[in-house]
C-alpha positions in Angstrom: -116.5 45.3 176.0 -113.9 48.0 175.4 -116.3 50.2 173.5 -119.0 49.9 176.2 -116.6 50.5 179.1 -115.1 53.6 177.4 -118.6 55.0 176.6 -119.5 54.8 180.3 -116.2 56.6 181.2 -116.8 59.2 178.6 -120.2 60.1 180.0 -119.1 60.5 183.6 -116.0 62.6 182.8 -118.0 64.7 180.3 -120.3 65.8 183.1 -117.5 67.2 185.1 -116.9 69.9 182.4 -120.0 70.0 180.2 -121.8 72.4 182.6 -119.1 75.1 182.5 -120.4 77.0 179.4 -123.9 76.6 180.7 -123.2 78.3 184.1 -124.2 81.8 183.1 -127.5 80.6 181.7 -128.1 78.5 184.8 -127.4 81.5 187.0 -129.9 83.7 185.1 -132.6 81.0 185.0 -132.4 79.6 188.5 -131.1 82.7 190.4 -127.9 81.0 191.6 -125.2 82.9 193.4 -121.5 82.9 192.4 -120.7 80.3 195.0 -123.7 78.4 194.0 -122.3 78.2 190.4 -119.1 76.6 191.8 -121.3 74.0 193.5 -122.9 73.0 190.3 -119.5 71.7 189.4 -118.3 70.7 192.8 -121.5 68.9 194.0 -120.9 66.4 191.2 -117.2 66.2 191.6 -117.2 65.7 195.3 -119.9 63.0 195.3 -118.1 61.4 192.4 -114.8 61.3 194.2 -116.1 60.6 197.7 -118.0 57.5 196.8 -115.7 56.1 194.2 -113.7 54.0 196.6 -117.0 52.4 197.7 -118.0 51.9 194.0 -114.6 50.2 193.3 -114.9 47.9 196.3 -118.5 47.1 195.4 -117.4 46.1 191.9 -114.9 43.6 193.4 -117.5 42.2 195.8 -120.7 42.1 193.8 -119.6 42.1 190.2 -118.3 44.7 187.7 -121.2 44.4 185.2 -123.8 44.7 188.0 -122.2 47.9 189.4 -121.7 49.3 185.8 -125.5 48.9 185.1 -126.5 50.2 188.6 -124.3 53.2 188.4 -125.3 54.1 184.8 -129.0 53.8 185.6 -128.7 56.1 188.6 -126.6 58.6 186.6 -129.2 58.7 183.8 -132.2 59.2 186.2 -130.4 62.0 188.0 -129.7 63.6 184.6 -133.4 63.8 184.0 -134.0 65.4 187.4 -131.3 68.0 186.8 -132.5 68.8 183.4 -136.0 69.5 184.7 -134.9 71.4 187.9 -136.9 74.5 188.7 -134.9 75.7 191.7 -131.2 76.0 192.4 -131.3 73.5 195.2 -133.0 70.9 192.9 -130.2 71.2 190.4 -127.5 70.9 193.1 -129.2 67.8 194.5 -129.5 66.2 191.1 -125.8 66.9 190.4 -124.8 65.2 193.7 -126.9 62.1 192.8 -125.3 62.1 189.4 -121.9 62.1 191.1 -123.0 59.1 193.2 -124.0 57.2 190.1 -120.8 58.1 188.4 -118.9 56.9 191.4 -120.5 53.5 191.2 -120.0 53.3 187.4 -116.6 54.7 186.8 -114.4 52.1 188.7 -116.1 49.3 186.8 -115.1 50.8 183.5 -111.4 50.5 184.2 -111.7 47.2 186.0 -113.6 45.6 183.2 -110.7 46.5 180.8 -107.9 45.4 183.1 -109.6 42.1 183.9 -110.1 41.4 180.2 -106.6 42.4 179.1 -103.5 40.5 180.3 -100.6 42.5 181.8 -98.4 43.7 178.9 -98.9 45.6 175.6 -102.6 44.6 175.4 -103.4 46.1 178.8 -101.2 49.2 178.1 -103.2 49.9 174.9 -106.5 49.3 176.7 -105.6 51.7 179.5 -104.3 54.2 177.0 -107.6 54.1 175.2 -109.5 54.4 178.5 -107.4 57.4 179.5 -107.9 59.0 176.0 -111.6 58.6 176.2 -111.8 60.0 179.7 -109.6 62.9 178.8 -111.7 63.5 175.7 -114.9 63.5 177.8 -113.4 66.4 179.9 -112.1 68.1 176.8 -115.3 67.8 174.8 -117.4 69.2 177.5 -116.9 72.8 176.4 -117.9 72.1 172.8 -120.8 69.8 173.6 -122.1 72.2 176.3 -121.7 75.3 174.1 -123.6 73.7 171.2 -126.5 72.5 173.4 -126.8 75.9 175.2 -126.8 77.9 172.0 -129.0 75.6 169.9 -131.4 74.4 172.7 -131.0 75.5 176.3 -128.8 74.8 179.3 -131.1 72.0 180.4 -129.9 69.9 177.5 -126.4 69.6 178.9 -128.0 67.2 181.4 -130.8 65.8 179.3 -128.5 64.7 176.5 -127.2 62.0 178.9 -130.6 60.3 178.9 -130.7 58.8 175.3 -127.0 58.1 175.4 -127.2 56.5 178.8 -130.1 54.4 177.8 -128.3 53.1 174.7 -125.1 52.3 176.7 -127.2 50.6 179.4 -128.9 48.4 176.8 -125.6 47.4 175.3 -124.1 46.7 178.7 -127.0 44.4 179.6 -126.7 42.5 176.3 -122.9 42.2 175.8 -121.0 42.7 179.1 -120.0 39.5 181.0 -120.0 39.5 184.8 -116.8 39.2 186.7 -115.8 39.5 190.3 -112.9 38.5 192.5 -114.7 37.5 195.7 -117.9 35.5 196.4 -119.8 38.7 197.3 -120.3 37.8 201.0 -118.0 40.5 202.4 -119.4 43.6 203.9 -119.0 47.1 202.5 -117.4 49.8 204.6 -120.2 52.3 204.8 -118.8 54.2 207.8 -115.6 54.7 205.8 -117.5 56.0 202.8 -119.5 58.4 204.9 -116.4 59.7 206.7 -114.3 60.2 203.5 -117.1 61.8 201.5 -118.1 64.1 204.4 -114.5 65.1 205.0 -113.8 65.9 201.3 -117.1 67.8 200.9 -116.6 69.8 204.1 -113.0 70.6 203.2 -114.0 71.8 199.7 -116.8 74.0 201.2 -114.2 75.6 203.5 -112.0 76.4 200.6 -114.8 77.9 198.6 -115.7 80.1 201.6 -112.3 81.7 201.5 -113.4 83.6 198.4 -116.1 85.5 200.4 -114.8 85.5 204.0 -111.0 85.1 203.8 -108.8 82.4 205.3 -109.0 83.6 208.9 -112.8 83.9 209.2 -114.8 81.4 211.3 -116.9 80.7 208.3 -113.8 79.3 206.7 -111.8 77.9 209.6 -114.7 75.8 211.0 -115.4 73.8 207.8 -111.7 73.4 207.0 -111.0 72.1 210.5 -114.0 69.8 210.4 -113.0 68.4 207.0 -109.5 67.6 208.2 -110.8 66.0 211.3 -113.3 63.8 209.3 -110.5 62.7 207.0 -108.2 61.9 210.0 -111.1 59.9 211.4 -111.4 58.1 208.1 -107.8 57.1 208.2 -108.1 56.0 211.8 -111.2 53.9 211.1 -109.5 52.2 208.1 -106.8 50.9 210.4 -109.3 48.9 212.4 -112.3 48.4 210.1 -113.2 44.7 209.6 -113.6 45.2 205.9 -111.9 48.6 205.1 -113.0 50.6 202.2 -109.4 51.6 201.5 -106.9 49.1 203.0 -103.9 51.3 203.8 -101.5 48.5 202.8 -102.2 49.3 199.2 -100.1 52.5 199.7 -97.1 50.3 200.6 -96.7 49.8 196.8 -94.6 52.6 195.5 -96.2 52.7 192.1 -99.7 53.0 193.6 -98.9 55.7 196.2 -96.8 57.8 193.8 -99.2 57.5 190.9 -102.2 58.5 193.0 -100.5 61.5 194.7 -99.2 62.9 191.4 -102.5 62.3 189.6 -104.3 64.3 192.2 -101.8 67.2 191.7 -102.2 67.1 187.9 -105.9 67.1 188.1 -105.9 70.0 190.6 -104.8 72.2 187.7 -106.3 70.6 184.6 -109.9 70.8 185.9 -109.5 74.4 186.6 -107.9 75.1 183.2 -111.0 74.1 181.4 -113.1 76.3 183.7 -111.0 79.4 183.4 -110.4 79.0 179.6 -114.2 78.8 179.1 -115.1 81.8 181.3 -112.2 83.8 179.8 -113.5 83.2 176.3 -117.1 84.2 177.3 -116.6 86.9 180.0 -113.6 88.7 178.5 -113.4 88.0 174.8 -117.1 88.0 174.3 -117.5 84.5 172.8 -120.9 82.9 172.7 -121.2 79.4 174.5 -120.9 77.7 171.1 -117.9 79.8 170.0 -116.3 79.1 173.4 -116.9 75.4 172.9 -115.5 75.4 169.3 -112.5 77.3 170.5 -111.5 74.4 172.7 -111.9 71.7 170.1 -108.2 71.6 169.2 -107.4 71.1 172.9 -109.8 68.2 172.9 -108.1 66.6 170.0 -104.6 67.2 171.5 -105.5 65.5 174.8 -106.6 62.4 172.8 -103.5 62.5 170.7 -101.3 62.7 173.9 -103.1 59.8 175.6 -102.7 57.6 172.5 -99.1 58.5 172.0 -98.0 57.7 175.6 -98.3 53.9 175.2 -96.0 54.0 172.3 -93.4 55.9 174.3 -93.5 53.8 177.4 -91.5 50.7 176.2 -88.7 53.0 175.0 -88.5 55.6 177.8 -90.3 54.1 180.8 -93.3 55.4 182.8 -91.4 58.0 184.9 -89.7 59.8 182.0 -92.9 59.9 179.9 -94.9 61.2 182.8 -92.4 63.9 183.7 -92.0 65.1 180.1 -95.8 65.3 179.6 -96.3 67.3 182.8 -93.5 69.7 181.9 -95.1 70.3 178.6 -98.4 71.0 180.4 -96.6 73.4 182.7 -95.3 75.3 179.7 -98.8 75.7 178.4 -100.0 77.0 181.8 -97.2 79.5 181.9 -98.1 80.7 178.3 -101.8 80.9 179.2 -101.0 83.1 182.2 -99.9 85.8 179.8 -103.5 86.3 178.6 -104.7 89.9 178.0 -108.2 91.5 177.9 -107.9 92.1 174.2 -106.3 88.7 173.3 -106.8 87.0 170.0 -107.6 83.3 169.6 -104.4 81.8 168.4 -101.9 83.1 171.0 -104.4 83.4 173.9 -106.4 80.1 173.6 -105.3 77.8 170.8 -101.5 77.4 171.4 -101.5 77.3 175.2 -104.6 75.0 175.3 -103.0 72.5 172.9 -99.8 72.5 175.0 -101.6 72.0 178.2 -103.8 69.2 177.1 -101.3 67.4 174.9 -98.9 67.3 177.8 -101.5 66.2 180.3 -102.6 63.4 177.9 -99.1 62.1 177.8 -98.4 62.5 181.5 -101.7 61.0 182.8 -101.6 57.7 180.9 -98.5 56.2 182.7 -100.0 57.2 186.0 -103.2 55.2 185.4 -101.2 52.2 184.2 -98.9 52.3 187.3 -101.7 52.7 189.7 -103.6 49.6 188.3 -100.8 47.2 187.6 -99.2 47.9 191.0 -102.2 46.4 192.9 -103.0 42.7 193.4 -105.9 41.3 191.2 -108.1 40.9 194.3 -108.0 44.7 194.7 -108.3 45.7 191.0 -111.6 47.5 191.6 -110.2 49.4 194.6 -107.1 50.4 192.6 -109.4 51.7 189.8 -111.6 53.6 192.2 -108.6 55.0 194.0 -106.9 56.5 190.9 -110.3 57.9 189.7 -110.8 59.4 193.2 -107.4 61.0 193.2 -108.1 62.6 189.8 -111.6 63.7 190.5 -111.1 64.9 194.1 -107.9 66.6 193.1 -109.8 68.4 190.4 -112.6 69.5 192.7 -110.3 70.8 195.4 -108.0 72.4 192.8 -110.9 74.2 191.1 -112.0 75.6 194.5 -108.5 76.8 195.3 -107.8 78.3 191.9 -111.2 80.0 192.0 -110.2 81.6 195.3 -106.8 82.7 193.8 -108.6 84.2 190.9 -111.0 86.1 193.1 -108.2 87.4 195.3 -106.4 88.9 192.3 -109.5 90.3 190.7 -109.9 94.1 191.3 -112.7 94.8 193.8 -115.9 96.5 192.6 -117.8 95.7 189.4 -115.7 93.2 187.5 -114.2 94.4 184.2 -112.5 92.5 181.4 -109.2 93.7 182.7 -109.8 92.7 186.3 -111.2 89.4 185.4 -108.2 88.7 183.2 -105.9 89.5 186.0 -107.6 87.0 188.2 -107.7 84.2 185.6 -104.0 84.8 184.8 -103.1 84.5 188.5 -104.9 81.1 188.6 -102.8 79.9 185.6 -99.6 81.1 187.2 -100.4 79.1 190.3 -101.3 76.1 188.1 -97.9 76.3 186.3 -96.1 76.3 189.6 -98.1 73.3 190.8 -97.3 71.3 187.7 -93.5 72.1 187.9 -93.6 70.9 191.5 -95.5 67.8 190.4 -92.8 67.0 187.7 -90.1 67.2 190.4 -92.1 64.9 192.7 -92.6 62.4 189.8 -88.9 62.4 189.0 -88.1 61.6 192.6 -90.9 59.2 193.5 -92.3 57.3 190.5 -90.7 54.0 189.7 -88.1 54.1 187.0 -87.7 51.9 184.0 -87.7 48.8 186.1 -91.4 49.4 186.8 -92.5 50.7 183.4 -95.7 49.5 181.9 -94.7 47.0 179.3 
């Protein structure tokens, strides 16, 4: 069960980052604009995050195995459509459907593990493994994507999901056992799902528009305002919905609310770090897609190492101390990365800061996932799993949009040069370092202390 659940999580997180190194090839082949390239990433991330609460609740109501199989099947079929796309809009639509499948699948992966492992060291190890595999999926995206683009074509960053998805799907049908908390007669909150997804997507679109139009332009203000109004309507609806998608009472638990808020802030920087490290290697240092992917392999290994180390530290130091230490280490890596230069070399410009960032994030994210899932009642395990995944994925999508805007604002106008691009990328990393420092302070003040550590 652990292997199957982790394989599903690896696939859906991999697809957040695997397309990064393929973006230049996609742009050339399909004629995508610069903003269109961002939406190759964001169409997936926003649909993934927006429908994940619905996926988590559906797992509680209709069964974790059933939702795992349904989500993986949809994800695999959409990968076929994306890999065969002939127009930009076809690729973006396929990526959005992929995100929907991932949203149905991902909450089930964590819920299957937490339902099978009792509270205590066994669950801590299981969640640590799940976190490590998910982090590895995001980290391995650069290497996997680079190898596929160089050896085959950009289409295979999507088509590779098909044989792997089919294998995991067969294993799930054979070996996963069904589990649910309720009898399945409850209703799903479809209006809530539409409101939260529409709000997040519109808000992200408004942030992306700032790159071309600025913050004060109607093209920016209208979608930003609409997105905030839709999210406010979602919160208002949830207070009176007969079967709310996200019962607001779950946030009364300090561990759940603090872990989700800080997870979103962490992800707002880490998703962007993979993107900017990849484009820096290719656009400035002249790496091929495969070389850029290989350059990030040590970072991929370090995030796994950090995620596997965290459960060993929790019994001794507690969740709050471990999380703060990890995020501070990640902030140091971001600060180092912000010193990049147009003529940088591999070790000081990519290797060392990348390892610091990902090792720290691996350590810091694991206690957040544990706190978020152990702080919720068993009847809402799927909801808690969907919520922490939503916080991470949506934080990453919005963070990438914001950091891309920052990078564009600091890039010299006119034809981009290696120097001007580096200036923009460095600014994005400086902002990321400040966000992580603020997140560490928030963790120290808000996360439960040793009395709520994950045993």
